C-alpha positions in Angstrom: 123.3 165.9 131.8 122.2 165.1 128.2 121.3 161.7 127.0 124.5 161.6 124.8 126.7 162.3 127.8 124.9 159.7 129.9 125.4 157.1 127.1 129.1 158.0 127.0 129.6 157.4 130.7 127.6 154.2 130.6 129.8 153.0 127.7 132.9 153.9 129.7 131.6 151.7 132.6 131.1 148.8 130.0 134.7 149.3 128.9 136.0 149.3 132.5 134.1 146.1 133.2 135.7 144.5 130.2 139.1 145.5 131.6 138.2 144.2 135.0 137.1 140.9 133.4 140.3 140.4 131.6 142.5 141.2 134.5 140.5 139.0 136.9 140.5 136.1 134.5 144.3 136.3 134.0 145.0 136.7 137.7 142.6 133.8 138.6 144.2 131.4 136.1 147.8 132.3 137.0 147.8 132.9 140.7 144.7 131.3 142.4 143.9 127.7 143.2 140.8 125.7 144.1 137.6 127.4 145.0 139.2 130.9 144.7 140.0 130.2 141.1 136.4 129.3 140.4 135.1 132.4 142.2 137.5 134.7 140.3 136.6 133.2 137.0 132.9 133.5 137.8 133.4 137.2 138.7 135.2 137.7 135.4 132.4 136.0 133.5 129.7 138.1 135.1 131.7 141.3 134.4 132.1 140.2 130.8 128.3 139.5 130.4 127.3 142.7 132.0 129.7 144.8 129.9 128.4 143.0 126.8 124.9 143.9 127.7 125.8 147.5 128.3 127.6 147.8 125.0 124.7 146.1 123.2 122.1 148.4 124.7 124.2 151.5 123.9 124.9 150.4 120.3 121.3 149.3 119.6 120.0 152.5 121.1 121.6 154.3 118.1 122.9 157.8 117.9 121.6 160.6 120.2 121.4 164.3 119.6 124.1 166.4 121.2 122.9 169.2 123.4 
């Protein structure tokens, strides 16, 4: 697999983690109570930070050659 394809899949993982973060945060704030709310929001925050780091690494890495 080329570096460009690998970067594409890694960026998709970052986008998926952003989606998971948003859904988890909304669900935690609306449906959960107590310690479970805190755990859910912590998971959402960790997913958001990891996805931000992934996107930053991919963007800072710059363009890659196709092929």
